[in-house]
C-alpha positions in Angstrom: 31.0 -15.0 12.1 32.1 -14.1 8.5 31.5 -10.9 6.6 28.6 -12.2 4.6 27.7 -15.6 6.3 27.0 -17.0 9.8 30.2 -19.1 9.8 33.8 -17.8 9.6 35.5 -19.1 6.5 38.0 -16.8 4.9 37.8 -18.5 1.5 34.0 -17.8 1.4 34.6 -14.1 2.3 37.3 -13.8 -0.3 35.1 -15.3 -3.0 32.2 -13.0 -2.3 34.5 -10.0 -1.9 35.8 -10.8 -5.4 32.2 -11.1 -6.8 31.0 -7.9 -5.1 34.0 -5.8 -6.3 33.3 -7.0 -9.9 29.6 -6.1 -9.6 30.2 -2.7 -8.0 32.8 -1.8 -10.6 30.5 -2.8 -13.5 27.4 -0.9 -12.0 29.6 2.3 -11.4 30.9 2.2 -15.0 27.6 1.6 -16.6 25.1 3.4 -14.4 27.0 6.0 -12.3 24.5 5.6 -9.4 24.3 7.7 -6.3 24.7 4.5 -4.1 25.1 0.8 -4.4 23.6 -1.4 -1.7 24.0 -5.0 -0.8 20.8 -6.2 0.6 19.2 -9.6 1.1 20.8 -12.4 3.2 24.4 -11.5 2.3 23.7 -7.9 3.5 22.6 -9.3 6.8 25.6 -11.7 7.1 23.2 -14.6 6.7 23.9 -15.8 3.1 23.6 -19.5 2.1 26.4 -21.4 0.5 27.3 -24.9 -0.2 30.8 -25.9 1.0 32.5 -29.2 -0.2 36.1 -29.2 0.8 37.8 -26.3 -1.0 34.7 -25.9 -3.4 32.2 -23.2 -2.7 28.9 -22.8 -4.4 26.9 -19.6 -3.7 23.2 -20.4 -3.1 21.7 -17.1 -2.1 21.5 -14.5 -4.9 23.3 -11.2 -4.7 20.7 -8.6 -4.2 22.1 -5.2 -5.2 20.2 -1.9 -5.0 21.1 0.7 -7.5 20.0 4.1 -6.3 19.5 6.6 -9.1 17.0 9.2 -10.2 17.6 8.4 -13.8 14.5 6.2 -14.6 15.8 5.5 -18.1 18.7 3.5 -16.6 16.1 0.8 -15.6 16.5 -1.0 -18.9 20.2 -1.2 -18.5 19.9 -2.5 -15.0 17.6 -5.3 -16.2 20.3 -6.2 -18.9 23.2 -6.1 -16.6 21.7 -8.6 -14.1 21.8 -11.7 -16.5 25.2 -10.6 -17.8 26.7 -10.5 -14.3 24.9 -13.8 -13.4 26.5 -15.5 -16.4 30.0 -14.3 -15.8 30.0 -15.0 -12.0 27.9 -18.2 -12.4 25.6 -17.2 -9.6 22.4 -15.2 -9.4 22.8 -11.5 -9.5 19.6 -9.5 -9.0 20.1 -5.7 -9.5 17.1 -3.6 -8.7 16.5 0.1 -9.3 15.5 2.3 -6.4 14.8 5.9 -6.4 16.1 8.3 -3.6 12.4 9.4 -3.0 11.3 5.9 -2.5 14.0 5.5 0.3 13.0 8.7 1.8 9.3 8.0 2.0 9.5 4.2 2.4 7.4 3.5 -0.6 6.8 -0.1 -1.8 7.5 0.7 -5.5 9.5 3.3 -7.3 6.5 4.6 -9.3 4.3 4.9 -6.2 3.6 8.5 -5.3 1.3 8.2 -2.3 1.6 6.8 1.3 2.3 3.1 1.5 2.0 0.5 4.3 5.3 -0.2 5.9 7.0 -3.2 4.2 9.4 -5.9 5.1 11.4 -5.0 2.1 12.0 -1.4 3.1 12.5 -2.2 6.8 15.3 -4.9 6.0 16.8 -2.7 3.3 17.4 0.1 5.9 18.4 -2.1 8.8 20.1 -5.2 7.3 22.1 -4.0 4.3 25.7 -3.0 3.5 26.6 0.2 1.6 29.0 -0.9 -1.2 29.5 2.5 -2.8 28.3 6.1 -2.7 26.1 8.2 -0.4 24.7 6.6 2.9 21.0 6.8 2.2 20.0 4.0 4.6 19.6 6.0 7.9 16.8 8.3 6.7 13.3 7.8 8.0 13.8 4.4 9.7 10.9 1.9 10.1 9.7 0.5 13.4 9.2 -3.3 12.9 6.3 -3.2 15.2 4.5 -1.0 12.6 4.7 -3.8 10.0 1.2 -4.9 9.0 0.1 -8.5 9.1 -0.5 -8.3 5.3 3.2 -8.5 5.0 3.3 -11.9 6.5 0.4 -13.1 4.3 2.2 -11.6 1.2 5.5 -13.4 2.3 3.7 -16.7 2.4 2.1 -16.1 -1.1 5.5 -15.4 -2.5 7.2 -18.5 -1.0 4.4 -20.6 -2.4 5.1 -19.1 -5.8 8.8 -19.9 -5.4 8.0 -23.5 -4.7 6.4 -23.8 -8.1 9.7 -23.7 -9.8 11.0 -27.0 -8.2 7.5 -28.7 -8.6 8.6 -31.0 -11.3 11.3 -32.4 -9.0 8.6 -33.5 -6.5 6.5 -35.1 -9.2 9.2 -37.3 -10.6 8.4 -40.9 -10.1 12.0 -42.2 -10.3 14.0 -39.3 -8.8 17.7 -39.3 -9.3 18.2 -35.7 -8.5 21.5 -33.9 -9.0 23.0 -32.7 -5.7 22.4 -29.0 -6.4 18.9 -29.7 -7.6 18.1 -31.5 -4.2 19.6 -28.5 -2.4 17.6 -25.9 -4.2 14.4 -27.9 -3.5 15.4 -28.0 0.2 16.0 -24.2 0.2 12.6 -23.5 -1.3 11.0 -25.7 1.5 13.1 -24.0 4.2 12.1 -20.5 2.9 8.5 -21.5 3.2 9.0 -22.9 6.7 10.7 -19.6 7.8 7.9 -17.7 6.1 5.4 -19.4 8.3 7.4 -18.6 11.5 8.1 -14.9 10.3 4.3 -14.4 9.6 3.5 -15.5 13.2 6.0 -13.1 14.5 4.4 -10.3 12.5 1.1 -11.2 14.0 2.5 -10.6 17.5 4.5 -7.5 16.5 7.9 -9.1 17.1 9.5 -9.3 13.6 13.2 -8.6 13.3 15.6 -8.2 10.2 17.9 -10.9 11.5 17.1 -14.5 10.9 18.9 -15.6 14.0 17.1 -13.1 16.2 13.7 -14.0 14.7 14.2 -17.7 15.4 15.1 -16.8 19.0 11.9 -14.7 19.4 9.8 -17.5 17.6 10.8 -20.3 19.9 10.5 -18.2 23.0 7.3 -16.2 22.4 5.2 -17.9 19.7 4.3 -21.1 21.6 3.2 -19.2 24.6 1.1 -16.6 22.6 -0.2 -18.9 19.9 -0.3 -22.2 21.7 -3.1 -23.8 19.8 -1.1 -24.1 16.7 1.8 -25.6 18.5 -0.3 -28.1 20.3 -1.6 -29.2 17.0 1.8 -29.4 15.4 4.5 -29.9 18.1 7.1 -30.6 15.5 6.9 -27.1 14.1 9.7 -25.5 16.2 12.1 -28.3 15.3 11.4 -27.8 11.6 12.0 -24.1 11.8 15.3 -24.9 13.7 16.4 -27.1 10.9 15.6 -24.6 8.3 17.6 -21.8 10.3 20.6 -24.2 10.7 20.7 -25.1 7.1 20.4 -21.5 6.0 23.1 -20.2 8.4 25.5 -23.1 8.6 25.7 -24.1 5.0 23.7 -26.7 3.2 24.9 -30.3 3.4 23.5 -32.7 0.8 21.9 -36.0 2.0 20.8 -34.8 5.4 17.1 -34.4 4.7 14.7 -35.9 2.1 13.0 -32.8 0.3 9.9 -34.8 -0.8 9.3 -36.1 2.7 9.9 -32.7 4.2 7.6 -30.9 1.7 4.5 -33.0 2.5 5.3 -32.7 6.3 5.3 -29.0 6.2 2.3 -28.3 4.1 -0.3 -29.1 6.8 1.5 -26.7 9.1 1.6 -24.0 6.4 -2.1 -24.5 5.7 -2.9 -24.0 9.4 -0.8 -20.9 9.7 -2.1 -19.5 6.4 -5.8 -20.0 7.6 -5.0 -18.3 10.9 -3.5 -15.3 9.3 -6.4 -15.0 6.7 -8.9 -15.1 9.6 -7.1 -12.6 11.7 -6.4 -10.1 8.9 -9.4 -10.4 6.6 -12.0 -12.3 8.9 -12.4 -15.0 6.2 -13.2 -18.6 7.1 -13.1 -20.9 4.2 -13.4 -24.7 3.5 -11.8 -25.5 0.2 -9.1 -23.3 -1.4 -11.5 -22.8 -4.4 -13.8 -21.1 -1.8 -10.8 -19.1 -0.6 -9.9 -17.8 -4.0 -13.5 -16.5 -4.7 -13.9 -14.9 -1.2 -10.4 -13.4 -1.2 -10.8 -11.6 -4.5 -14.1 -10.1 -3.5 -12.9 -8.8 -0.1 -13.5 -5.1 0.4 -9.9 -4.4 1.4 -8.7 -5.4 -2.0 -11.1 -3.2 -3.9 -10.3 -0.3 -1.7 -6.7 -0.6 -2.5 -5.4 -1.2 1.1 -2.8 -3.8 -0.2 -1.9 -2.0 -3.4 1.8 -1.9 -4.2 1.3 1.3 -6.2 -0.4 4.6 -5.2 -0.9 7.5 -7.3 -2.7 9.7 -4.8 -4.2 11.7 -7.6 -8.1 12.1 -7.7 -10.1 11.0 -9.6 -8.0 8.0 -10.8 -8.3 5.2 -8.3 -5.0 3.7 -7.1 -6.1 0.2 -8.3 -6.5 1.5 -11.8 -3.2 3.1 -11.8 -1.6 -0.1 -10.5 -3.2 -2.2 -13.3 -2.0 0.4 -15.9 1.5 -0.2 -14.5 0.8 -4.0 -14.7 -0.2 -3.5 -18.4 3.0 -1.9 -19.2 5.0 -4.6 -17.3 3.2 -7.3 -19.1 3.8 -5.7 -22.4 7.5 -5.4 -21.6 7.7 -9.1 -20.7 5.9 -9.9 -24.0 3.0 -11.6 -22.2 -0.3 -11.2 -24.2 -3.1 -9.5 -22.2 -6.5 -11.0 -22.7 -9.3 -8.3 -23.3 -11.4 -9.6 -20.3 -8.6 -8.3 -18.0 -10.2 -4.9 -18.5 -13.3 -6.2 -16.6 -11.2 -6.7 -13.5 -9.3 -3.5 -13.5 -10.7 -2.7 -10.1 -8.7 -5.6 -8.6 -4.8 -5.6 -8.7 -3.9 -8.3 -11.2 -1.2 -9.5 -8.8 -3.9 -10.4 -6.3 -5.6 -12.5 -8.8 -2.4 -14.5 -9.1 -2.1 -14.7 -5.3 -5.6 -16.0 -5.0 -4.7 -19.0 -7.1 -1.3 -20.0 -5.7 -2.8 -21.9 -2.5 -5.0 -23.9 -4.8 -1.9 -25.5 -6.4 0.3 -25.5 -3.3 -2.1 -27.0 -0.7 -4.4 -29.3 -2.9 -1.7 -31.3 -4.6 -1.6 -34.8 -3.3 1.5 -36.7 -2.4 0.8 -38.8 -5.5 0.9 -35.7 -7.7 -2.8 -35.7 -8.2 -4.9 -32.6 -8.2 -8.6 -32.4 -9.0 -9.9 -31.4 -12.4 -12.2 -28.8 -10.7 -9.1 -27.2 -9.1 -7.2 -27.2 -12.4 -10.2 -25.5 -14.1 -10.3 -22.8 -11.4 -6.7 -22.0 -11.8 -7.2 -21.9 -15.6 -10.2 -19.7 -15.3 -8.3 -17.3 -13.0 -5.2 -17.0 -15.2 -7.3 -16.6 -18.4 -8.7 -13.4 -16.8 -5.3 -11.9 -17.4 -3.7 -13.7 -20.3 -4.3 -16.1 -23.1 -3.8 -19.7 -22.5 -3.4 -22.7 -24.8 -6.3 -25.2 -24.8 -6.3 -27.6 -21.8 -4.1 -30.6 -21.9 -5.8 -34.1 -21.8 -3.3 -35.4 -19.2 -3.9 -33.8 -15.9 -0.2 -33.9 -14.9 0.7 -32.0 -18.1 -2.1 -29.5 -17.4 -0.8 -28.9 -13.9 2.7 -28.3 -15.1 1.5 -25.9 -17.8 -0.6 -24.0 -15.4 2.1 -23.9 -12.8 4.6 -22.4 -15.4 2.0 -19.8 -16.3 1.3 -19.0 -12.8 5.0 -18.6 -12.0 5.5 -16.4 -15.2 2.7 -14.0 -14.2 3.8 -14.0 -10.5 7.3 -12.8 -11.6 5.9 -9.9 -13.6 3.0 -8.8 -11.4 3.9 -9.6 -7.8 
C-alpha cells in the first residue's frame, strides 16, 4: 500500500508529495493557519489515479482543511483553490474550518447549536492526515454507530447532483469520448454505486471511514440483513465490487461502458433510495413528482431536524437562520434570488434542490427523454429560489438548461 493510494507505486507517492508540499507552503505563506489537514480519499490512502506507463493523472481532488479562527481569511481560501488547481493541473479543494467546529463536531462553521453527527466530521477525524500545525483531530471523536440514516440519504442526493455534470456525455448520440471524459463519467457512476452501499451500511449502523472496510462489511452483512433488495438485484454486490476495485486499484480505460453501467445501476439506486426514504421519513411514493411534494412538506424538514446551520437563539428559528446564510451565499455567487423565495423561508432552500434531483436522475429514459410534466415540475421548483429564462422549445435543451441550473444551486446551497 502506498502513502496516499491502495497500491504501492513510488512514482505516484512522489508526485502527490510534491503537490502537497507545494499546497502546504502556499497555504502557510498566505493564511498562517493553526493546522492544515489532508482529508478525503487521499487522506484515507484511497485516492484514485489513472496510470498509463510512466504517466500519472490524479483523479481524486486534494481536499485540504485550513483550520483558522480568522473568518476573514475565507475569501482568500476561495481564491487560492482555483489558483492551485491551475498550477498543479488537478483539482484542489481548500475548505475553511474553525477550531470550535472541530471541537463540537458541527456540520458548518457558522452553526452555533448542536448538530446531528455527520459523515464529514467523522471521516475528517478518523481518516485524515495532518500536514502542518497542531493536531486537532483527536478531540471529541465520533462513534460511527451514532451517524443518522439521514446522512445516507444526503449522500445519495449529493451523488445524484454530481452525476448531472457528465449528463451531456450520456445524451450524445454519436459518442466519441476522450479517454479522461469516459473515466470521469465512470467515476461519477461508481461514486453513486458506493453511496447506495454506504447508505445501507448506515441503516444497519455499520459504517466505517475506510472504503475497503465498508465493502467487507457490505458484502458480509447487508445481504443477510437486507435480503429483499439483494434477491431483487443479485448483481448489486458485484457492481459494488467493481466500483471499489476501480477506485482503489486505479482506473483503466475501456474496461466498462459508462452508458451501459449507468442505466444498469439506476433501478438499484431507485430501490435503495425508496427503502431509505420509507425507513427514515415513512414516505411511500409512486412518481418522483409525488416524492418531491411529499418530501418538502414533511414535518422533519420544517422542524429543522436536517438543517446544516443551527443558531440556537430564540426566537429566530434555525431554518430562517439557515436561509439567511443561503441568501448571503447566493449573493456572493451572484445568483439572483427570486422574491418568491421569501415565501419558503421556513424550508431550507438546499432541501428544495434535493427534492428535485431524483426527478432528473431517475425519470430520464435511456433515449434521453424526460416528460414535459417532469421538466415543468423541476422548473417550478427552481423558480421558487432564482430567476429562470423562458422554457426552451426543445425538450433536450430544456433538460440541459434545468440540469445546469440545478447543479449551480446545489453547489451553493448544499
